[in-house]
N, C-alpha and C positions, 0 to 999 in steps of 0.2 A: 472075310467075315463081315456081315452087315452090322453097322453100329446099332446099339440098343435104341437110340432115339428114332432111327428110321423104322425099326420094327414096331415101336409104340405108335408112331404116326400111321403106319400102314395097317396094323392090326385093328385099329379103330374102324377101318373101312372095309375089312375083309368080308363081312356079310354081303356086301354089294357084289362080290365076285360070284356068289352062288347063282347058277342059272335060273333057279325057281324064282328068285327075287328080281333079278335083272329082267326077266321076261315080262314082269308086270309093268315095267316102265315104258313110256313112249320113247322112240329113238332119240329125240332131242334131249329128253330128261336123262336118259342113260348116257348120252354123250357128255353132258355137262358134269355128271357125277364121275365119269371116267377121267375127265380132264382134271377135276379137283383131286382125285386120288393121285394122278401122275404128278400134280403140282407138289404133293408132299415129298416126293423123292428129291426135288430140287430144294425145297425148304430145309430138309434134313442135311443135304450136302452143304448148303450154304452155312448152316449153323456149325457144322463140324470143320469146315475148311475156310471159313471167313469170307469166301467169295465163290462164285460159280466159274466153271471153265468158260473161256471166251471162244465161241464158235463163229463169231462175226454176226452181222445183221441179217443174214439170209436164213430162211426157213430150211431146216434139214429133217431127215427122218430119224427114227429112234436108234438105228444102228450107229449112226454117227455120234449121237448123244451118249450112248452107252460106252463107246470107245473112249470118249473124253472123261466120263465119270470114273472109269477104272474098275478094276476087278472087285473091289470091296462092295460095289453097288451092282455088280453084274446080275446076281441071282434075283433079288427082289426088284431091282431096277428093270430088268428085262421083262419081268412079269407085268409090271404096271405101265412102263413106257411103250411097250409094243402092243398094248391093248388097242383094239379097234374101236371106232366110234359106233354109234347106234345104227349106222348104215353099213357097218363092216368095212369101213375105209380106215387106213392108218392115220394117226395123228401126225402133225408136223410141229417142229419146235424151233424157236429162235432163242438162243442162249448167249448172253454176254456176261461179263463179270458181275454186273449189278442188277440184271433182270432176266426174266424168262417169259416168253410168250408161247402159249400152246394153242394150236389151231386145228379145227375140224373143218373140212370143206363142205359140210352140210349134206343134205339129202342127194344133191346132184353130183357130188364128188368132184366138183370143179371149183377152183379158187375164184373168189369175187374180184380180187386185185392181185397184182404181181407181188410176191413176197421176196423179191430179189434183194430188197433192202428196206427193212421196216423203219429205218431212220430217214428215209427219203421224205421230202416235203409232201409228195403225193399220198404216201401212206399215213403220215401224221394228220393231214387234212381230212382224210377219210373218217377220222374218229373225233374231230373237233366238236361234234354235236353231243358228245357224251355217249351214253349207252344207246346203241342202235338196235332196233328190234325189227324182225322181218319174218318171212316165211321160212319153212324148214330147209329150203334150198340155199339160204344164205349161210356164209361161213360163221362159225362160232369161235370166238376169240377170247381167251383168258389171258389177261396181261396185268402184271402188278398186283396179283391177288384178287382181281375182280373181272367180271365179264364185261368187256367193252363192246362186244357185239354178241347178241344171243337171239334165239328164236322167240317169236311171240307165242308163248305157250297158250293152249286153249283155256278160256275162262268164260264164266257166265257173263251175260250183259250186265247183270246187277253188280257183280263183283268188280267188273271193269269200271262201271260208273262210279261206285263208291271210292275206288282207288284214285280215280282221276279227280273227283270232287275234293278229296282230301288234299291232293297236290295243289289244286286251285286255292283252297283255303289256306294252306301253308304260305303260298305266294302272297295272298292278301294280308295275312298277319305280318309277314315280313315288310310289306309295303307300309303298314300302319306303324311299325316300329320306327321307320325312317321319317315318316311324314306326320305322325301323331293323329292321323285320321284314316278312316277306311275310304276306298274309292267311293265316290258319291254319284248316284244316278237319280233321274227324275221318276223312277218307278222300276218295274220289272223289265229288264232288257236282256237281249242275248249277251252272253259273256264276251263276245267279240268286242263289245263296246268298251271294255276295260283292258283290252289286250295291250294297248299302247302304254298303260300305266304299269303293267307287270312285266312285259317282255322287253329285253332279255334279262333284265337285272334280277328280277325275283323268280322268274321261271323261264327256262329257255324257250319252250314252245307251249303256249297255253292250250289245253284241250278245249275243243269247240263243240264236239258232238258226243253224246252219251253212247252207251252200249247198244242202244236201239236206233242210233243215227238221228236222234233229235237234238236240237241245240240246247246246251246248258244255258240256264237263265240266272240272272244276278240282279239283286236290288241292294243298294247300300246308302246309308247316310253317314255322317261323321262318326257315329258311335256304334252302329250295328250294321250287320249285313246278312244276307241269306243267299245261298246257292241252291238251285233247284233243278232236278231232272224230272220231267213229267211222267217217267216210267214207261212201261212197254206200250201203252196205248197213246202216248203223246198228248194226253189231255190233262191240264192242271186241275187239281181239286179245289184250289182257292187262289186268291189274287196275291197274297203275301205282301200287302201294302203296309201293314202296321208293323214297322220294324222296331218301335220303341220298346215293346215287350215281346220279342220274338218267341221265346219259349212258352209263353202263356197263350199266344195266338196260334202258334203252329202245332203244338203238341203238349201234352202233359208229361213233362220229362222226356225220356227217350222212348219212342213208340215203334215197335216192330210190327210189320204187317206181312201177311201171307200172300197178299195180292201182288202179282207182277205189274199191275197197272197203277199201283199207288205211287204217288210222288216220292222222290228221295230228296230229303231236305237237310241241308247243313247250315246251321245258324250260329254265328258268333263262336266259331271254333269247335263245334261238335255236331254230330248227326242227331237230329231230333225226330226224324222219320226215315225208316229204312226197311228194306225187305229182310225177313228173318233169315233167309238162306245166305245172305251176303253180309251178315252182321260183322264179320271179321275180314275186311278186304286185305 
């Protein structure tokens, strides 16, 4: 008999199993959702048994995992752990007493690295950079409740740009907390100019190019700063030199624009000019 907590965890995701809904998802998205559902089996088992079975540091198939989980998890466990990824390939699992790693080999069905021992220095070094993103052929890896390697899902250039500008802004604000001033430049420069101030302490890798492959621009004095993308056309609408009153000179409050060529502007911790379609990065 499956324990009630497992049923509650899985029933919340049962709609995802319906073909009509799953068919609407891209293979990578379907894979990530399938992995999240499978993760719930291990979460429930760990809560009711205080630890997971130890299958060693090697990646194994679902049948080996089901054998270790036992009969009480056989019915629902088989349903979710034997589910294939978005490219119809089986998932792989690394299970020890205190963690579980779920792996999809991606669109090409081939492993990026050897999973003979996920505790090996080579495997650990593979993920020291944080969350890795790549094409659909890359492995998708869910470990410790988060994706440490995942596909770069399709997104619009505007949304990508706003998300990256926000990450730059977060790094700059963190820098200011430690140094009591913002990075200072003699005017509007490419963001590469402040990379040495921010990497790797405040951001591991500073985004350099926007979604249209134009350089991000930055201007800062001790009290104010502005980050700018010139938009799809790569042409700035103004010079952004007066940083003393950035919100008055750059825009009246938050201004959305329907033009893809419009500048995207982030000043003193918030977007003041942005495309309407990418308002929520």
